[in-house]
N, C-alpha and C positions, 0 to 999 in steps of 0.2 A: 317558775317563780312568778308572783304577782308584782306587777309594776307598782312601786311606791309612788303614792300622791303627796305632794308638799304644798301646802297652802301657805303663800307667803303674803304677810299683811305689812304694808309701808305707807306711810303717810302720803310720800310722793314717790313718781316713778318717771324716767324719761319720757317726752322730751324735756321736763324739768331738769335743769342741770344742778348738780352738787354732789358732793362725796358720798352721802348716804345714798342718793339714788342711783349712782353709778355702781356702788356695792351691790345694791338690792338687783340691779338688771344683770351684772355680771354673774352674780351667784345663781340667780334663776336661769340664765341662758346656760350656764356651765351644768346644772343640774340637769336641764332639758336635753342637753347633747349627751349626758350620760344615760339617757333613756328614763329618767324620772318624768312623772307626770306633774307638771307645775303650773299652778293657777295662782296668779298675783292679783290681790285687791289693793286699790290704790284711790286717790283722789282724781277728781275729774280735771282734765286739761283741755283747753280751747284748740291745741294743736293736734290733738289725738282722738280717734274714735271711742266711744264708751267701751265697746268690746272689741278688742283686738287680738288675733293669732298672730304671734312674733316671735321669731327665733325659737321654733317648737313649743312655746308656751302661751298659755291664755291669760291675758290682762284685762280684768274688769274694774273700771273706773266707776267710782261712786259720786255721788254730787256732794260738793262740799256747802255746808251752810252758810260759813263766814270763817275768816281767819282773825286769831287773836294772839298778839304777841308774836307775829309771823308764822304762827302754826296753824294749819287747817283744823277745823272743828268739823269733823265727819264721822258720826256715830254709824253711818251706814256701812262703812268700810267694816267693822266690827261685827255688826250684825250678820253679814255675810258669811262670817266662820261658822256660825251654828248651822248653817244650811249644808255645810260641807261633811256628810255624814260618811263620806268614803275616804276622807283624808287620813292620812297617817301621821303627819307631823303638821303642826301649827308653826310658822317661824315667824316671829315679830322683829321686824327690823327697826331698831332705836326706839326710843321711849317718848313718844309724844302723848300726851295727856286726852283722855277721851277716845283715843284710837288704839294705842298700845295695850294699855292696861285692860279695858274692855275687852279686847280681842284674847288677851290672855286668859282672862275670867272666864268667857265664853268657851275657850277651846278646854279648859279645865273642868266646865261644866257638862261638856260632852264626853269628857273622859278620853282627851286626846292630849299627848304630850306637847307641851310648850317648850321651844327654844327661842331665846331672846339674845339678838345679837345687840350689845349696848355700844352705841357709836359714840355717845357723848353725854355728859351731866348737862341735864336742861337747866340752864340758869338764865335768867333774864339780864339783857343788856341795860335795862332801864333802872334809874336810882329812884323811882317813884315807890312810894308805900305800898300801892297795890302790886306792883311788880314783885317786891319783898315778900308780900302776905301770900301772894301766889305761887312763889318758890317754896315756902314753908308748907303750903297745903299739898303741893305736888309730892314732896318729899315724905310727908306724914301719911298722906293717903293714897294718892294714884302710883307712886313708885312701890310703896309697901304691898299694893295689890298686884302690880305687875311682877314683882320679884317674887312674891309668895306663890303665883300661879304657874310660875316658869320652872320647868325641871332643870334646865341648865341656862346659864347666863354666859354669853361669851364676850370676853373684853379683847380689844384688838391690839393692846401692848400690856405686859406686865407692869411696866411703871405707872399705867393709867390706873389699872386696877387697885394698885396699891394706894394711889393718892386721891382716888374718887370718893367723894362723901357718901355717894350711894352703893357702889360696890364693896366697899369696906364693911358694909353691914352684912353682906351674904357672902362671905369668902369661900364657904365650902361649895357654893353652887357655881363659882367663876371657873372657866376654863379659857385659855388664850389662843385665838386664831386670829393672825393679822389679817388686814385688808389685802387686797391684790392689785395686779395689774396685768393687761393684756401685752405680754413681751413681744408679741407678732406685730402689734400696731404700733406700739412705741419702741422705736428702735433708733440706733446712732447713724444708721444710713438714711434716714428720711431727709430729704431736701427742704430746706426752709426758705430758699432764696425768694420765692414769690411772696413770702410774708415779709421780708425785708422790703421788698418793692412796693407792695401796697401800703406799707406804712412809712414809706419814704425815709427808710434809715440809711445814712451814709454807708457806703460799701464795707468800709474797715471799723465801723462804729462798735463798741462794746455794749451789749444789750443785757440788760437785767430783766428777768421775767419773773411776774407774779401771775398766778391763777387762781381765781377764787371768789367768794361772794365779797361785796364792799361792806362789811359789817363791822361793829365794834371790835369784836374779839380777834380780829385778823392783825391788827396793829399795824395798818398800812399807812398811817401818819408818821409812824417812826422810819419806815423804810423810805417814804418821800423825803424826810428830813435828811436821812443819810445820802440821799442823791446830791441834795444841797450841799451837804458836807464835802462830796467827793468833787463835784463842780467848782467849789470856791477853792479847792486845792488843784485846780487845772486838770482834772481828769475827765477825758470826754466821754461821759457815759449816759447811756439812754436807758429810762425804765418804761417798760411795757407791762400795762395792767390790764389782765383779761379778766372780765367779769362785770356784774353790775350789781347795785344794792343801795340801800337807802342812805348811805354816806357818799355816795359819788359826787354830788353837789359840794358839800363840805371839802373833799378831798381835792377837787378842781380848785376850789377856793384856795386852799392851802399852798398847791403849786404855783398859783398866781402871787401869793403873798410871799412866798420864798424865791419868787422870779425863776423858776425852773420849769414853767409850763411849755416850754420849747423841747425839753428833755424828757418829758413825762408824757406817755401816751396811754390814753383810756380807750380801748377798743369796743368796750360794751362785750354783751355775751357772745361767746364764738361756739358753734356746734362742736360736740365732744369728738365727732369724727375729724374734725380740722386740728385739734389740739396738738398732734404730733408735729404738724409743720411749724405751729408755734414754739414748741420745745426747740425744734431743730434751729430755729432762727436766733435763738438767745446763747449766750455764752455761759451764764450763771443763772440758777433758779433760786429764789428766796421766798421763805414763808415765815413772816414776822410775827406768827400769833403771839397773844399776851395772856390768854386764860384758858380755862378748862374745857370750854365747849370744843377746843382743838384737840381731839384725843389721839389722832393718827397722823394725818394729812396724806391722803391718796395721791395729792399732788406732788409730794415728795418722791414716791416710788414711780410715778409716772416719768417724772424729770430724769431718774437715776436711770430707769429702762431706757432712755433717750440717750444715755451716755452724758449727761450734764452734771456737774459739781454742783451741790445743794448747800444753802445756809439755811438754817433754822433757829428758832429760839430754843433754849434749855429748858422746856416745860414737859412735865409728864407726857407721854405718847411720843411727840415728834422727836425727843431725845434719845427714844430707843430705835427709831427709823434710821436717823442719821447717825453713821458712825464717825465721830469727830475725828479729824484729820486722815480718814481714809476714804469715804465717799463725800465728804463736805466738812463743814464747820459748823459749831453751835455756839451761839452767843446769848447773853442774859436777854430777857424779854423787857421791852420799852428802852432799850439804849440805843440810841442813834449812832452815838460816837463808835460803839464796839461793832455795831453793824457795819458801818462805812469802812472801819479798818478791815474787816473780814473779806469784804467785797474788793478792797483795794489790794488785799494779799493775794487773793486769786487772779484779779486782772493783771497783776504785776509779774505773774508766774504761769506761762503757757504750759509748761511740762507738768506743774501740779495740777492744773485743770485738767489736763488730758488723763493723767493717772488716776484722780478722783472718779471722772467720768467713766474710766474702764472699769474701776472697783465698783461703782455704783450699778453699773449694767450687770456685772457678774452678780452681786448680790440680788438684784431684782430678779434674775432668772433663776437663782439658786432657792430663794426663799419666798419671794412675793409673786411669781408667775400664778395666773389665776386656776390653773388646771391643778397645782398643787394645792392652792386654798380650797378649792372645790371638793378635792378627794379628802381633806380633813374634816370638812363638814360632813360628807358622807359617812365617815368613820364615826363621828360624832352622834348622827342620826341612827346608826346602827346599834350604838351603844346605848342610846335612850331607848330604843324600841326594845332591846333585849332586857333592860331593866324593867321596864313596863309589862312585858310578857311576863318574866319571872314573878313580878308581883301579883299580876293576876292569877296565875296558876298556883301559887302559894295560899 
């Protein structure tokens, strides 16, 4: 039987850190380990070579012209698709204008089936008229092209697909396959003592962890305000914020305004290989996102795989990942008081934290382990190729 070739198109790829990038890397690696021929086309990164053979896959990085609203403008990624005459599937990761839509169009042009994994609705965090106009343009032109050229669109949760303004337009094309986690790397028995040591955390300190980009939709200001509420109620807690982004300066200023800077630690970006130790150093993980660009929350399943109870906001996507009362708690978005109450509930009950951590670990192993997710994508590819073959023969 001929080895199938999968061409993965993604705007960014590790060493760039983010949930979409982790997804693309883990999927590509999992497919390559299963014997597929995998070629990844992505943007350049100053810390990585242009062509790299890594984890049994080939990664080709194309020069980015510039960035616009935090998204790379890189038509060369898409143009590479048309040269892949021996590929069997074009797999487009997420929906970046000028990359994802064009790649899907070219894939269809060369009569190759296109699979799209829709990671989030592309929405501008900016309130400017230009930002709103671009959103409308993207919805009416770019996403219509992307969806029209895709054979199948994968949503990471059912709740997000039902609430997404984009996915609701193409319900017959949507299937649900969640994001995954490497349960061999993220485990409850990882030792996080050295992290507590380098962060100068008191030995018995209760530690709240956040991992992600410091951007508006993450809702970090509400998490910081909840820490202020807890400290004002004489709870000795520390918040560790792992990640970087455009809001870092404003968030640091907020900690100073609230006089909690001594209990909020900004680590900056941390290599993904070191994240298991940061989860291990925490007592609770919190994802306080407030809007639809947060469609799943890979960090939630990483925390659960690490045996930690989690708190998320009750928005489409994360609400499906966190089993309220079993693996963690859900709170309304943008509500610091309710978030502080949820954190206090867990910090006050060691037994509940342990039970939720154990439940989360089992859920991660049974539902979100990357080996299971890769197998679901392989079945999807087989289905798409079978339909393509039947259509061609008829």
